[in-house]
N, C-alpha and C positions, 0 to 999 in steps of 0.2 A: 373519442380517444381521451383517456385520463393520463395526464402528465404529472409525474412526481419529480420535482426539480431540486437540484443541489445549488446552494449559494456558496460562493467561494470566499475563503478567508485569506487575505493577503498579508505576508509578513512585513512588507515595506509600507504599510498604511497604518496609522494609529489604531491600536486594537480597540480601545474604548469606543471610538467613533464607529468602527465596523460592527462591534457587538450590538450597539444601540440600534443600528440600521437593520442588522440581521434579525434581531428579536422583533422589531416592528413588522418585518416582512414575513415572519413565520406564519405558515398556514398548514393546518392538518385537518381541514374540514372535509369529511368523506362525501359530502354532498356536492363539492366543487370539483370540476374537471381539472383544474390547475392547482397544484399544491407546492408549497415550499417548506419541506420538513427535514431536509438533510443539509449538513454543512460539509463542504469539501475543503480539506486542509492538506497542504503540501508539507509533510514533515521533512523530507529531504529531496534530492534531485534524481539524476538518471545515472545508472550504473556505468553505461558505456562512455559517459562524458566525465566520469570521475567526480561526480557531485552527490552520489548516494552516500549517506552517513554509514561508515563502517566501524566495527569494533577494533579491527586491526587495519593497518594502512594498505593502500593499493600497492601493487608491485611497481618497481622502478620503470617497467615497460611503459607505464602511462605517462611518464615525464610530466608530472603535475608540479605546479609552482609551490614553493615553500608555504606551509600553512594549509595546504589542501590535501595532504596525504591521506587524511581520514574522511574526505568529502565534506559535505555541509549539512548542518541541521538548522533549518530556517527560523525556528521559533525559540531556540535555545532554552532559556529558563522560564518562558512564559507559556509553554504549551499546555501544562496542566491547568493553569488558570483559565486559559481560553476554552479548553474542552469542558471544564466544569461549568463555566457560564453558559455555554451553548447547550449542554445536555440538561441543565436545570431549566432552560427555556423550552425544552422539548425536542431539540434537534437530535437526529441520529447522526453519527459521525461517519464520514467517508474519508479515510486518511491515506494519502499517497505515501507509501513507505516501501522503499525498494532495497535499501541496505540493511544489514543485520542490526546495526545500531539504530537506524531509523525505525525498524520494526519494534525494537525493544522500547524506544522512546514513546512510540504510539501506544503500545500495550500499557506502559506505565501511566500514560495520560488517561487512558480508558479506565484503568484500575482506580484512579482517583476521581472519576467522574460519575455521573448518574447513570446506572445501567438501565433504568426504566425507560429511557427514550430510545433505546436500541431496537433491533440489533445493530451494533456498530461494526464497521467493515474496514479492513486494511486491504488496499489494492496494490498489486504488483508482487510484493513479497518475494523478490528475486533471491534474497539471502535471508534465511531465518536461522539463528543460532539454535543449537540443539536444546539448550536450557530454556528457550522461549517457546518451543513448540507446544508444550502441554498447556501453556497459558491461554492459547486460543480457546480451547475447550473450557478451561476453568472460568474464563471471563465471558464466555458466549460470544466471542468475536468471530466474524466471518472472515475467512482468508480467500481473497479474490485474485485469481491468476489469469494471465493471458498466455496460454500455452500454444502460441502460434508457431508456424513453421520457422519463422524468422528467429525465434528465441530458443528453439530446441534443435536447431541444425548442428551438424558436426562442425561447421565453420564457426558458428557462434560459440560453441563449446571451447574450441581452440582459443578463440579470443578471450574467453573468460579465464582460461588457464593463465594466459599472459597477463591479464589485468589484475586478477586476485589470487593467483596461485592454484596449484593442483588440488590441494586439500579442500579449500573452500568451494572450488568449482565442481568437485565431485561429491562432497559430503553434505553441503547445505544449500546448494543452488536449486531454485525452483522446487522446493520440497512438498509438492502437492500430495503425492502419495503418502509420505510419512505423516503429514498432518492429518490426512484422511484416516489413516490407521490409528492415529492418536485420538480420534473421536471428534476432530474439529469439523465444522461445517465449511465445505469448500464450494465456491462458485467459480464459473468461468465467464469472462467478459471479453469484449472485442478490443477495447481501448481505441475504438474508432474516434477520430480519423487518422490515428497513427498506424492503424492496421485495418484489415478488411472488416466490414460490418457484419457480413453474413454469419449467423450462428451455426448454420449447417456445415460450412467449411471448417469452422473451428471444432465442432463435434467430431466430424470425420477425422480430422488430424489427430485429435486426442485419442480417439478410439483405436487408431491404427499405429500409435506409438508403441515402441518396445521398451519396457522398463522406464517409461517416462522420457525417453530420448530418441532422437532420430539419427539414423546412420547416414 
């Protein structure tokens, strides 16, 4: 078994200390069975918890505390510097980006980083603004989705309408098909252990969806 592992970057730990440690641990030797050549970065949080970074605020239904109406961006003004340092060291980027602002911030960071260490990947991509869709292809960024039954059900769709409004829930939510049509490279992943590991169950679910949604 050959294991290609991702090393995490934490926003609450001094960045320089982390970068020095990550660069020291970087390994991309094809003769070795264990490699450390990817950096995992949480750009924002989780949509259902009101912590994904949004371009427009959550709906009042979420009852978020003052200051959290737009969610969180964990690295604020340091993200580009962090991704530039990591990609210059050879790391591919695996960026958790679930809100439309989180996705835009991640794309901005990749645009300002070294493309040679990629392909770089954005995972989750629950909301992608229309103006950012073409950037995936232009920047050779992989859009990684988890199109599980739990995120495509009618019940979840209704919750999204309450949380982010009808327009966003119907026009820019989980835009795997529009991104594919725009020429972006799309992958599907399990997000295990938050969801089932089996790729066969995920493939069956995706292939039997109608217009990307489940009734």
